[in-house]
C-alpha positions in Angstrom: 114.4 84.1 169.6 113.6 85.8 173.0 116.4 87.3 175.1 118.7 84.4 175.9 119.6 86.0 179.3 116.0 85.7 180.5 115.4 82.2 181.9 112.4 80.2 180.8 110.3 78.5 183.4 109.9 74.7 182.7 107.0 73.4 184.8 107.4 69.8 185.7 110.3 67.5 186.5 109.2 64.2 185.0 110.2 62.4 181.9 108.6 64.8 179.5 110.3 67.8 181.2 113.6 65.9 180.8 112.9 65.7 177.0 112.4 69.5 176.9 115.4 70.1 179.1 117.6 68.2 176.6 116.3 70.4 173.8 116.6 73.7 175.8 120.2 72.8 176.6 121.0 72.2 172.9 119.3 75.5 171.9 121.3 77.4 174.5 118.1 78.6 176.2 118.5 79.3 180.0 115.8 77.8 182.1 114.7 77.0 185.6 112.4 74.2 186.6 109.4 73.9 189.0 108.4 70.5 190.3 106.1 69.2 193.0 108.0 66.6 195.0 111.4 67.5 196.5 113.1 64.2 195.6 112.2 64.3 191.9 113.0 68.0 191.7 116.4 67.5 193.3 117.2 64.6 190.9 116.2 66.8 187.9 118.4 69.6 189.1 121.4 67.3 189.4 120.8 65.7 186.0 120.4 68.9 184.0 122.5 71.3 186.1 119.7 73.8 186.7 117.7 75.2 189.6 114.6 73.2 190.3 112.1 74.2 192.9 109.4 72.1 194.5 106.1 72.6 196.2 102.9 74.5 195.2 103.5 76.3 191.9 102.0 79.7 193.0 104.5 79.8 195.9 107.4 79.0 193.7 106.4 81.8 191.2 106.0 84.2 194.1 109.7 83.7 195.0 110.9 85.1 191.6 112.2 88.7 191.6 110.6 89.0 188.2 108.0 86.6 186.9 109.3 84.7 183.8 107.8 85.9 180.5 107.9 82.5 179.0 107.0 79.0 180.2 106.7 75.4 179.0 104.2 73.3 180.9 104.9 69.6 181.0 103.1 68.2 184.0 100.6 65.3 184.0 97.5 65.6 181.9 95.2 66.0 185.0 97.2 69.0 186.2 97.8 70.8 182.9 94.8 73.2 183.1 95.4 74.2 186.7 99.1 74.8 186.3 98.5 76.8 183.1 95.9 79.0 184.8 98.2 79.6 187.7 101.0 80.8 185.4 98.7 83.1 183.4 97.3 84.6 186.6 100.9 85.1 187.9 101.8 87.1 184.8 103.4 84.7 182.4 102.5 85.8 178.9 103.9 83.2 176.5 103.3 79.5 177.2 103.8 76.2 175.4 101.5 73.6 177.1 101.6 69.9 176.6 98.6 68.4 174.9 95.7 68.3 175.5 95.9 71.3 177.8 92.7 70.1 179.6 90.7 66.9 179.8 87.3 68.3 178.8 85.9 71.0 176.6 84.6 73.2 179.4 88.0 73.5 181.1 89.7 74.2 177.7 87.2 77.0 176.9 87.6 78.5 180.4 91.3 78.5 180.1 91.1 80.1 176.7 88.9 82.9 178.1 91.4 83.4 180.9 94.3 83.6 178.5 92.6 86.0 176.1 91.5 88.3 178.9 95.1 88.4 180.2 96.6 88.9 176.8 98.6 85.7 177.1 99.8 83.8 174.1 99.3 80.0 174.7 100.2 77.2 172.3 99.3 73.5 172.7 102.2 71.1 172.0 101.4 68.6 169.3 104.9 67.6 168.5 104.0 65.2 165.7 103.2 68.3 163.5 106.9 68.9 163.6 108.1 65.4 162.5 110.5 65.4 159.6 108.2 62.9 158.0 105.3 65.3 158.3 107.4 68.2 156.9 108.2 66.0 153.9 104.5 65.0 153.5 103.5 68.7 153.5 105.9 69.5 150.7 104.5 66.7 148.6 101.0 67.7 149.3 101.7 71.2 148.2 103.4 70.1 145.0 100.5 67.7 144.2 97.9 70.5 144.5 96.4 69.7 147.9 94.6 66.9 149.8 91.7 65.0 148.3 91.0 62.7 151.2 92.4 61.5 154.5 91.9 58.4 156.6 93.3 57.7 160.0 93.4 55.1 162.8 93.9 56.0 166.5 93.6 52.5 167.9 95.2 52.4 171.4 97.1 49.5 172.9 94.8 49.0 175.8 96.7 46.3 177.6 99.8 48.5 177.7 97.7 51.4 178.9 96.1 49.4 181.7 99.6 48.5 183.0 100.6 52.2 183.4 98.7 52.8 186.7 97.5 56.2 185.5 95.2 58.6 187.3 91.5 57.4 186.6 90.7 60.9 185.3 93.5 60.8 182.8 92.4 57.3 181.7 88.8 58.5 181.3 90.1 61.3 179.1 92.6 59.1 177.1 91.1 60.0 173.7 91.6 63.7 174.5 95.0 63.3 176.1 96.6 60.7 173.8 94.6 59.8 170.7 94.3 63.4 169.6 98.0 63.2 168.5 96.6 61.2 165.5 93.3 63.1 165.1 95.1 66.5 165.2 97.7 65.4 162.7 95.1 64.1 160.2 93.2 67.4 160.4 96.4 69.5 160.4 97.2 67.9 157.0 93.7 67.7 155.6 91.9 70.7 157.0 89.6 71.3 160.0 86.3 69.3 160.1 83.3 71.0 158.6 80.9 68.0 159.0 81.3 64.8 160.9 79.2 61.6 160.9 80.5 59.7 163.9 79.6 56.4 165.6 81.0 55.3 169.0 80.4 51.9 170.5 81.4 49.8 173.5 83.6 50.9 176.4 86.3 49.9 178.8 86.3 50.1 182.5 88.7 53.0 182.4 87.3 54.6 179.3 83.5 54.0 179.4 82.7 56.6 176.8 83.7 54.3 173.9 86.1 51.7 172.5 85.2 51.4 168.8 85.1 54.6 166.9 84.2 54.9 163.2 83.2 57.9 161.2 83.6 60.2 158.2 83.1 63.7 157.0 84.5 66.7 155.1 87.0 69.4 156.0 87.0 73.1 155.3 89.5 72.5 152.5 87.1 70.3 150.6 88.8 67.0 151.5 86.9 63.9 152.7 88.0 62.0 155.7 87.3 58.7 157.4 88.6 57.0 160.5 88.4 53.6 162.2 89.8 52.9 165.7 89.1 49.8 167.7 90.6 49.7 171.2 89.4 46.2 171.8 91.4 44.7 168.9 95.1 44.9 167.9 96.1 47.9 165.8 98.4 50.9 165.6 98.3 54.6 164.9 98.4 55.8 161.3 97.5 58.6 158.9 97.1 58.2 155.1 96.7 61.3 152.8 95.5 61.0 149.3 96.3 63.6 146.6 95.8 63.6 142.8 99.2 62.1 142.4 100.2 60.3 145.6 99.1 58.2 148.5 101.1 59.3 151.5 101.3 56.8 154.4 102.5 57.8 157.9 102.5 54.5 159.7 104.5 54.6 161.9 104.2 58.4 161.9 107.9 58.9 162.2 108.3 57.5 158.7 106.8 58.4 155.3 105.8 56.0 152.6 104.5 56.9 149.1 102.5 55.2 146.4 102.2 57.0 143.1 99.6 56.8 140.4 101.7 54.5 138.1 102.5 51.8 140.7 101.0 49.5 143.4 104.3 49.7 145.2 104.5 51.6 148.5 108.1 52.9 148.9 109.8 54.8 151.7 110.5 58.5 151.2 114.0 59.6 152.2 113.8 62.2 155.0 116.4 64.0 157.2 115.2 62.8 160.6 118.5 63.5 162.5 116.8 65.7 165.0 114.0 63.3 165.5 116.5 60.6 166.4 118.7 62.7 168.6 115.8 64.2 170.6 112.2 63.2 171.3 110.7 63.2 167.8 109.4 66.6 166.8 110.4 68.3 170.0 113.4 70.2 168.8 111.6 71.9 165.9 108.5 72.5 168.1 110.5 74.2 170.9 112.6 76.2 168.4 109.5 77.5 166.7 107.9 78.5 170.0 111.0 80.3 171.2 111.4 82.2 167.9 108.2 84.1 168.7 107.3 84.1 165.0 103.9 82.9 163.7 104.1 79.2 162.7 101.1 77.2 161.4 102.5 74.1 163.1 101.9 75.7 166.5 98.4 75.0 167.7 96.8 78.0 169.5 94.8 77.4 172.7 91.8 79.0 171.0 92.0 76.5 168.1 92.3 73.6 170.6 89.3 74.8 172.6 87.3 74.7 169.4 88.8 71.3 168.4 87.5 69.8 171.6 84.0 69.9 170.1 85.2 67.7 167.2 87.1 65.4 169.6 83.9 65.0 171.7 81.8 64.1 168.7 84.4 61.5 167.6 84.5 60.1 171.2 80.8 60.0 171.9 79.4 59.8 168.4 76.5 61.6 166.9 74.6 58.6 165.5 72.4 56.2 167.4 72.4 53.4 164.7 74.3 51.0 167.0 72.3 48.8 169.4 73.6 47.1 172.5 77.1 47.4 173.9 80.4 45.7 173.6 82.8 45.4 176.5 85.8 43.0 176.9 
């Protein structure tokens, strides 16, 4: 773990930053926070007993005697790329940035080039990779000899989303900023896509690029995958992984269920999810892995995320023109 006497910079003073603050306190990692508005920053400082600045981020960084080596970026999705670029340009060299790091492929690639040129190590925070349920699933997958196929559903609860009063740019990029939690986890377990046949249909006022997403393909590990997400209908997130011996069901993803070859029954798998109940699920292990400075396959690199945006875009927009017409609620 990095020098505990060197404070980490936590960028953001909202709810997600509060979840990180709780973990950092538990890990004994000193940190200071940087927010935008004075009122929220002051409230954050009182709640967590830390220094919390406010105002333009470059101005706050300029006030440090020594620029922090390490930062966690937990601002709104529309501001992630800009804040991360400002930190890299200021000299921060190890960063954990909330997903999706950018709201389009071009910005993700531009940020990746900036980080590589500066020699900065940037990871994108997909906390579901660190769930206790996922750790248990990975062990079973390894014991069973690997993944044969994967299917997943990233249906979004549109009525709840529409009530959130989010920035229009964040809503337009919702598949990137939210649905990729599921997409990333499916490919984390089953391998990176090698070929995708994708269809996208319909649209919503706030997400005109699509509302019904179906597709299939193969991964670089030789596994097949398929997905079906319909934002116009009820549904919920889920990932299913098939091995030669087991069907593993992560739905909800905080829990793991298993069906073996000899039975039709789907039974819960016992997991130690104490940390996922005490803290925001996956966040403790994710932050611990980042702070350790050691290589960890669960940590998504910015370069990998920039490449993954190509897959996300195919899934969002489709690469088949078989559908005719349009569907809108």
